[in-house]
C-alpha positions in Angstrom: 16.9 -20.9 -59.0 19.7 -18.3 -58.7 20.2 -16.8 -55.3 21.7 -13.3 -55.3 23.1 -12.0 -52.0 24.2 -8.4 -51.3 26.0 -8.5 -48.0 27.4 -5.6 -46.0 30.6 -4.2 -47.4 30.2 -5.9 -50.8 30.5 -3.7 -53.9 29.0 -6.3 -56.2 26.4 -9.0 -55.5 27.4 -12.6 -55.1 25.2 -15.3 -56.8 24.9 -19.0 -56.6 22.5 -21.6 -58.1 20.3 -23.6 -55.7 18.3 -26.7 -56.4 14.8 -27.6 -55.2 14.7 -28.0 -51.5 14.3 -26.4 -48.1 17.1 -23.9 -47.0 17.5 -22.5 -43.5 19.0 -19.0 -43.5 20.9 -17.8 -40.5 24.2 -17.7 -38.7 24.0 -21.0 -36.7 25.2 -24.4 -37.5 21.9 -25.5 -38.8 21.8 -22.9 -41.6 22.4 -24.0 -45.2 22.7 -20.4 -46.2 25.0 -18.9 -43.7 25.0 -15.1 -42.9 27.5 -14.6 -40.1 26.3 -11.2 -39.0 25.1 -10.0 -35.5 21.7 -8.8 -36.8 20.9 -12.3 -38.2 19.5 -14.9 -35.9 20.8 -18.5 -35.7 17.8 -19.8 -37.5 16.4 -16.6 -39.1 14.3 -17.8 -42.1 13.3 -20.8 -44.2 13.4 -20.6 -48.1 11.4 -23.3 -49.9 12.3 -23.8 -53.6 10.0 -26.1 -55.6 9.8 -26.3 -59.5 11.2 -22.9 -60.1 9.0 -21.2 -57.5 10.1 -20.0 -54.1 8.5 -19.2 -50.7 9.9 -17.8 -47.5 9.0 -18.0 -43.8 10.4 -16.1 -40.9 11.5 -18.5 -38.1 10.6 -16.2 -35.2 13.8 -14.3 -35.7 14.9 -11.4 -33.5 14.9 -8.7 -36.2 12.3 -10.1 -38.5 12.3 -11.0 -42.2 11.2 -8.3 -44.7 9.9 -8.8 -48.3 9.7 -5.6 -50.4 10.1 -3.6 -47.2 7.2 -5.2 -45.2 7.7 -7.6 -42.3 6.3 -11.0 -43.1 4.2 -13.4 -40.9 3.6 -16.9 -42.0 4.6 -18.2 -45.5 5.0 -15.7 -48.3 5.5 -16.5 -52.0 8.3 -14.7 -53.8 8.0 -13.3 -57.3 10.7 -12.4 -59.7 10.7 -8.8 -58.4 10.7 -9.6 -54.7 13.5 -8.2 -52.6 14.1 -10.1 -49.3 15.9 -8.3 -46.3 17.4 -10.4 -43.5 19.2 -8.0 -41.1 21.5 -5.9 -43.3 21.7 -8.6 -46.1 19.5 -8.3 -49.2 18.5 -11.4 -51.2 16.9 -12.0 -54.5 15.8 -15.2 -56.1 15.5 -15.4 -59.9 14.7 -18.2 -62.4 18.0 -19.7 -63.8 18.1 -19.7 -67.7 18.4 -23.2 -69.1 21.7 -22.4 -70.8 23.2 -21.6 -67.4 22.0 -24.7 -65.7 25.0 -26.7 -66.7 23.9 -28.3 -70.0 22.1 -31.7 -70.1 21.1 -33.0 -66.8 22.7 -36.4 -65.8 20.2 -39.2 -65.3 20.3 -40.3 -61.7 18.2 -42.3 -59.2 15.4 -40.1 -58.1 16.0 -38.8 -54.6 13.3 -39.2 -52.0 10.9 -36.4 -52.4 10.7 -34.3 -49.1 7.4 -34.0 -47.5 5.5 -31.1 -49.1 5.8 -27.9 -46.9 2.0 -27.4 -47.0 1.5 -30.7 -45.2 3.7 -29.8 -42.2 2.0 -28.7 -39.0 1.4 -25.0 -39.2 3.4 -22.9 -36.6 1.8 -19.8 -35.0 2.5 -16.7 -37.1 5.6 -14.8 -36.1 5.1 -11.6 -34.2 5.3 -8.4 -36.2 8.5 -6.5 -35.8 8.4 -2.8 -35.2 10.9 -1.2 -37.6 11.1 1.9 -35.4 12.0 -0.4 -32.4 14.7 -2.1 -34.5 16.1 1.2 -35.7 16.2 2.5 -32.0 17.9 -0.6 -30.8 20.7 -0.2 -33.4 21.2 3.5 -32.5 21.3 2.5 -28.8 23.9 -0.2 -29.4 26.1 2.3 -31.2 25.9 4.8 -28.4 26.6 2.0 -25.9 29.8 1.0 -27.8 30.9 4.7 -27.7 30.1 4.9 -24.0 32.4 1.9 -23.3 35.2 3.5 -25.3 35.0 6.8 -23.3 34.1 5.4 -19.9 35.7 2.4 -18.4 32.9 1.4 -16.0 34.7 -1.7 -14.6 37.8 0.4 -13.7 35.7 3.2 -12.1 33.8 0.5 -10.1 37.1 -1.1 -8.9 38.5 2.4 -7.9 35.9 2.6 -5.2 33.7 5.3 -6.6 30.3 5.3 -5.0 27.2 4.3 -6.9 25.8 7.8 -7.1 29.1 9.1 -8.5 29.3 6.4 -11.0 25.7 7.0 -12.2 26.3 10.7 -12.4 29.4 10.3 -14.5 27.6 7.8 -16.8 24.6 10.2 -17.3 26.9 13.0 -18.2 28.8 10.9 -20.8 25.7 9.6 -22.3 24.2 13.1 -22.7 27.5 14.2 -24.3 27.5 11.4 -26.8 23.8 11.9 -27.7 24.4 15.6 -28.0 27.2 15.0 -30.5 25.0 12.6 -32.5 22.2 15.2 -32.7 24.6 18.0 -33.7 26.0 15.9 -36.5 22.6 15.1 -37.8 23.1 11.3 -37.4 20.1 10.8 -35.1 17.3 9.3 -37.3 14.0 11.2 -37.4 11.4 10.0 -35.0 13.9 8.7 -32.3 13.4 10.4 -29.0 16.8 11.4 -27.6 15.6 11.3 -24.0 14.3 7.7 -24.3 17.7 6.7 -26.0 19.6 8.2 -23.0 17.4 6.3 -20.5 17.8 3.0 -22.4 21.6 3.3 -22.7 21.8 4.2 -19.0 19.6 1.3 -18.0 21.7 -1.1 -20.2 25.0 0.2 -18.8 24.3 0.4 -15.0 20.9 -1.1 -14.2 18.9 -4.0 -15.6 18.5 -2.9 -19.2 15.1 -3.6 -20.9 13.8 -5.0 -17.6 13.7 -1.6 -15.8 10.4 -0.6 -17.4 8.9 -3.9 -16.5 10.0 -3.6 -12.9 8.5 -0.2 -12.7 5.2 -1.5 -14.1 2.9 -2.4 -11.1 0.7 -4.5 -13.4 3.6 -7.0 -14.1 3.9 -9.7 -11.4 6.5 -11.9 -13.0 9.2 -11.4 -15.6 10.6 -14.3 -17.7 13.7 -13.8 -19.9 14.1 -16.9 -22.2 17.5 -16.0 -23.8 18.2 -12.6 -25.3 15.3 -12.3 -27.8 12.2 -13.5 -25.9 10.8 -11.8 -22.8 7.5 -12.8 -21.3 5.6 -11.2 -18.4 2.7 -12.2 -16.3 -0.2 -9.7 -15.9 -3.4 -10.6 -14.1 -2.2 -14.2 -13.9 -1.8 -14.5 -17.8 1.4 -14.8 -19.7 2.1 -12.2 -22.4 5.0 -11.9 -24.9 6.6 -8.5 -24.9 8.5 -6.8 -27.7 11.5 -6.2 -25.5 14.9 -7.8 -26.5 18.5 -7.9 -25.4 21.3 -7.3 -27.9 22.9 -10.8 -27.3 23.7 -13.4 -24.7 26.5 -11.2 -23.1 23.9 -8.5 -22.3 21.7 -10.9 -20.4 24.8 -12.3 -18.6 25.8 -8.7 -17.6 22.3 -8.2 -16.0 22.6 -11.4 -14.1 26.1 -10.4 -12.8 24.7 -7.0 -11.8 22.0 -8.8 -9.7 24.1 -11.4 -8.0 27.4 -9.6 -7.4 26.2 -7.3 -4.6 24.8 -10.4 -2.8 28.2 -12.2 -2.7 26.8 -14.9 -5.1 28.2 -16.0 -8.4 27.2 -17.6 -11.7 29.6 -19.3 -14.1 30.1 -22.7 -15.8 31.0 -24.4 -12.6 27.8 -22.9 -10.8 25.5 -22.3 -13.8 22.3 -21.4 -11.8 21.7 -19.1 -8.8 18.9 -17.8 -6.5 19.0 -14.1 -5.7 16.9 -11.1 -4.9 16.5 -7.5 -5.9 16.7 -4.5 -3.6 12.9 -4.5 -3.2 13.0 -8.1 -2.2 11.8 -9.5 -5.6 12.9 -13.1 -6.1 15.4 -13.9 -8.9 16.4 -17.2 -10.4 19.0 -17.3 -13.2 20.3 -20.2 -15.2 22.9 -20.0 -18.0 24.4 -22.3 -20.7 25.3 -25.2 -20.9 22.2 -26.0 -18.7 20.0 -23.5 -20.6 19.8 -24.3 -24.2 18.1 -21.1 -25.2 20.7 -18.8 -23.7 20.9 -17.1 -20.3 17.5 -17.1 -18.6 16.1 -15.0 -15.8 12.9 -15.4 -13.8 11.9 -12.5 -11.5 9.0 -12.9 -9.1 8.0 -9.4 -8.3 6.7 -8.3 -4.9 4.3 -5.5 -4.6 5.8 -2.2 -3.7 2.8 -1.6 -1.3 2.6 -4.0 1.5 -0.7 -5.8 1.2 -3.2 -5.7 4.0 -6.0 -7.8 5.2 -8.4 -5.5 3.4 -6.5 -5.9 0.1 -6.8 -9.7 0.5 -10.5 -9.4 1.1 -10.9 -7.1 -1.9 -9.0 -9.5 -4.1 -11.2 -12.3 -3.0 -8.3 -14.2 -1.6 -10.3 -15.0 1.6 -13.0 -13.3 3.6 -13.1 -11.1 6.8 -14.1 -14.0 9.0 -11.1 -16.1 7.9 -8.8 -13.1 8.4 -10.1 -12.6 11.9 -9.7 -16.2 12.8 -6.1 -16.3 11.5 -5.2 -13.2 13.4 -6.4 -14.9 16.6 -4.4 -18.0 15.7 -1.1 -15.9 15.3 -1.7 -14.1 18.6 -2.4 -17.5 20.3 1.0 -18.6 19.1 -0.4 -21.4 17.0 2.2 -23.1 14.7 1.1 -22.4 11.1 2.1 -23.8 7.8 1.3 -22.0 4.5 1.1 -24.5 1.6 0.5 -24.3 -2.1 2.0 -24.6 -5.5 4.6 -22.5 -7.2 3.4 -18.9 -7.7 0.3 -19.4 -5.5 1.2 -16.5 -3.2 2.6 -18.4 -0.2 5.3 -15.8 0.7 2.9 -12.9 0.3 0.4 -14.6 2.7 3.3 -15.4 5.1 4.1 -11.7 5.1 0.5 -10.9 6.0 0.4 -13.4 8.8 3.6 -12.1 10.2 2.0 -8.6 10.5 -0.2 -10.1 13.2 2.7 -10.8 15.5 2.9 -8.3 18.5 5.7 -5.8 18.3 6.9 -6.8 21.7 8.3 -10.1 20.5 11.7 -11.0 19.0 11.4 -12.6 15.5 14.2 -14.5 13.7 13.7 -15.2 10.0 15.6 -17.8 8.1 15.5 -17.7 4.2 17.4 -18.9 1.2 17.1 -15.5 -0.4 15.8 -12.8 2.0 12.3 -11.8 0.7 10.1 -11.3 3.9 9.2 -7.8 4.8 8.3 -7.6 8.5 7.1 -4.4 10.1 8.0 -5.2 13.7 11.0 -3.4 15.2 12.8 -6.5 16.7 13.6 -8.7 13.7 16.8 -10.6 13.0 17.1 -11.7 9.4 19.3 -14.7 8.5 20.1 -15.7 4.9 21.7 -19.0 3.6 25.0 -18.9 1.7 26.0 -21.1 -1.3 29.5 -22.7 -1.5 32.4 -20.7 -2.8 34.5 -21.4 -5.9 36.3 -24.2 -4.1 33.0 -25.8 -3.0 33.4 -24.8 0.6 31.7 -22.3 3.0 28.1 -23.2 2.3 25.6 -22.4 5.1 22.3 -24.2 4.6 18.8 -23.4 5.9 19.2 -26.3 8.2 22.4 -24.8 9.7 20.6 -21.5 10.3 17.5 -23.1 11.9 19.7 -24.9 14.3 21.6 -21.7 15.1 18.5 -19.5 15.6 17.4 -21.7 18.4 20.3 -20.3 20.4 19.3 -16.7 19.6 16.4 -16.5 22.1 13.6 -16.2 19.5 10.0 -15.6 20.4 9.0 -16.5 16.9 10.9 -18.5 14.2 9.8 -17.8 10.6 11.4 -20.0 7.9 10.8 -18.8 4.4 10.4 -22.3 2.9 11.0 -25.8 4.2 12.2 -28.0 1.3 14.6 -30.5 2.9 16.1 -31.8 6.2 15.4 -28.5 7.9 11.8 -29.6 8.3 12.9 -31.9 11.2 14.7 -29.0 13.0 11.6 -26.9 12.4 9.2 -29.5 13.9 11.6 -30.0 16.9 11.6 -26.2 17.5 7.8 -26.1 17.4 7.7 -28.9 19.9 10.2 -27.5 22.3 8.8 -24.2 23.3 9.0 -22.1 20.2 5.3 -21.8 19.6 3.9 -19.4 17.0 6.4 -20.5 14.4 5.5 -19.9 10.6 6.8 -21.6 7.4 5.7 -22.4 3.9 5.7 -25.8 2.1 5.1 -26.8 -1.5 2.0 -29.1 -1.5 -1.2 -29.7 -3.5 -3.6 -29.9 -0.5 -3.6 -29.8 3.3 -3.3 -33.6 3.4 -0.4 -33.5 1.1 1.4 -31.3 3.6 1.7 -34.2 6.1 3.2 -36.4 3.4 5.7 -33.7 2.3 6.8 -33.1 5.9 7.3 -36.8 6.5 9.4 -37.1 3.3 11.4 -34.1 4.2 12.2 -35.4 7.7 13.5 -38.5 6.1 15.7 -36.3 3.9 17.5 -35.2 7.1 19.2 -38.5 7.3 17.5 -39.6 10.5 16.1 -43.1 10.2 12.9 -42.6 12.2 9.8 -44.8 12.0 6.8 -43.3 10.2 4.7 -43.2 13.4 7.3 -41.2 15.3 7.4 -38.7 12.5 3.7 -38.4 12.3 3.5 -37.9 16.1 6.0 -35.1 15.8 3.9 -33.5 13.0 0.6 -33.9 14.8 2.1 -32.4 18.0 3.9 -29.5 16.2 1.5 -28.3 13.6 -1.8 -26.6 14.5 -3.0 -24.8 11.3 -2.5 -25.5 7.6 -3.5 -22.7 5.2 -3.6 -23.9 1.5 -3.5 -21.4 -1.2 -3.9 -22.0 -5.0 -3.5 -20.1 -8.3 -6.7 -21.0 -10.2 -7.2 -21.4 -13.9 -8.1 -17.7 -14.4 -4.8 -16.6 -12.8 -6.4 -15.5 -9.5 -4.9 -16.6 -6.1 -7.2 -17.8 -3.4 -7.0 -19.5 0.0 -8.8 -22.7 -0.8 -8.7 -24.3 2.8 -7.9 -23.5 6.4 -7.4 -26.8 8.1 -6.8 -27.7 11.8 -4.5 -30.6 12.8 -6.4 -32.2 15.7 -4.2 -35.1 16.6 -3.5 -38.8 15.9 -5.9 -41.7 15.6 -4.0 -45.0 15.2 -1.4 -44.5 12.5 -3.1 -41.5 10.8 -3.1 -37.7 11.5 -6.6 -36.4 12.0 -7.5 -33.0 10.4 -10.6 -31.0 9.9 -11.4 -28.2 7.5 -12.6 -25.0 9.1 -13.0 -22.9 5.9 -13.0 -23.9 2.3 -13.4 -22.4 -1.1 -16.1 -23.9 -3.4 -16.1 -23.2 -7.1 -19.6 -22.8 -8.5 -18.8 -21.9 -12.1 -17.1 -19.6 -14.6 -18.5 -16.2 -15.6 -18.6 -14.7 -19.2 -15.1 -13.3 -18.8 -13.6 -16.6 -17.8 -13.3 -15.7 -14.2 -13.8 -18.4 -11.5 -17.0 -17.9 -9.5 -17.3 -19.4 -6.1 -17.4 -18.7 -2.3 -15.1 -19.0 0.6 -17.2 -20.3 3.5 -16.9 -22.1 6.9 -17.6 -25.8 7.0 -19.4 -25.7 10.4 -16.5 -27.4 12.3 -15.4 -25.5 15.4 -11.6 -25.3 16.2 -10.7 -27.6 19.2 -9.1 -24.7 21.0 -12.1 -22.3 20.8 -13.1 -22.9 24.5 -9.6 -21.6 25.6 -9.9 -18.2 23.9 -11.9 -16.7 26.8 -9.2 -17.7 29.3 -6.7 -16.0 27.2 -8.7 -12.7 27.1 -9.6 -13.1 23.4 -13.1 -12.8 22.1 -14.2 -14.4 18.7 -17.8 -14.6 17.5 -18.6 -18.4 17.2 -21.1 -17.6 14.4 -18.1 -17.1 11.9 -17.8 -20.9 11.8 -21.4 -21.4 11.0 -22.1 -22.2 7.3 
């Protein structure tokens, strides 16, 4: 077969003869046919040549592979007249005439025949590429390059100009450039100039393609897997979006824009970081060489509207009886641990529980990245700090928990216990700081005890197991376990009371539990959150504290 390539800037096509085999086309080291252009992915397409016939498959490239002007999905057979477009490169495969094949073929030992392509496991079809979106992205990138030439954003930022002034100047320059493009007739038909202005502005000063997702209330989580793949979570389900970044540098610029105002950094010596957005949304970023797909960002969004007890009941997270009981527990200054897996809603539930704390109390919060949103007027927020470039200056959660004991707190709220700070938290709960709240990663209320015991040992204190369990039994009053179920819904699956010690074991009793009864036609979990019939051991003390609670809420 003869492969003819017409690359950008070439006046005449370049041809070469290729034998039977599989050929990866792209700009990466794995490519046998190398096209070193920005609009070509590292592994863009696969060409299969067998016995004078050729097929092509798109390898989930960023800009797609086109045959005769149409984007392809799956494997497509090529004819003599087929024109293949990869980025701005045009390819054509034609049958090589016998007289051009180099004369008689030398006899040689037969090479091992590769496994037929048809017998390979079939990959899912590549997503369809919107040509309009590709064209709009190219126009946007050209305007961005012109904006960089006309406006030195880094110099203006360093000069001390305020954020509003910087954004105002950027918008004026972008409008000026787009106006010149329209006037000269270079803006392609069908491209909305106002949308282009917004996208260029977001890329230059905000979070680029992520801005629309952050504004979408139906999106609860955003996952950027390198520059060309962005997933979101909606209703507990993952969905692939058509959003893309220009390259790795664009994703890195977004990460820098997030972490720099917080005094954090990300580079080869510190290639991952936890941070937050202005609205409190949690951000994790990790870059090469640790991430093999390119810079990756995970954003756990928080609802713009603070969730209330009624919202939790409407969502089916728990019921009104459980909410009333937990409000009583918070007002009685019971020490409460919220447990669950990743993404189960622990922090959101912790926020709700904190809203039950009376406004007359002084609250100190300790977090790795400040996410809690408390409504009380007297709140002191503490945030941990990573080490600097020299590896010094780190302030851990444990350091802050120790320090907050000297700050006269009525309540201590630790965003998450994940290490040695668990010992300091238990000691605080046992030394007069009742009513403390925290979260722990665990798969069940019983696992919380094991996790706490392990974390106490991580503090470096060589304590016997019985001593640790006695500390836990004395400190912890209530464990709330929350789960994200198979249908994506988040539910409180157990409210458990820690009642004390019997021998070497901590004794616990479930007060409320969620029981699944089935799945409906839409795949939604069907079940009920009900009391178990057990009464909390402190129920008899409620009347002496001036609190009334209907005992019937504990009856199954």
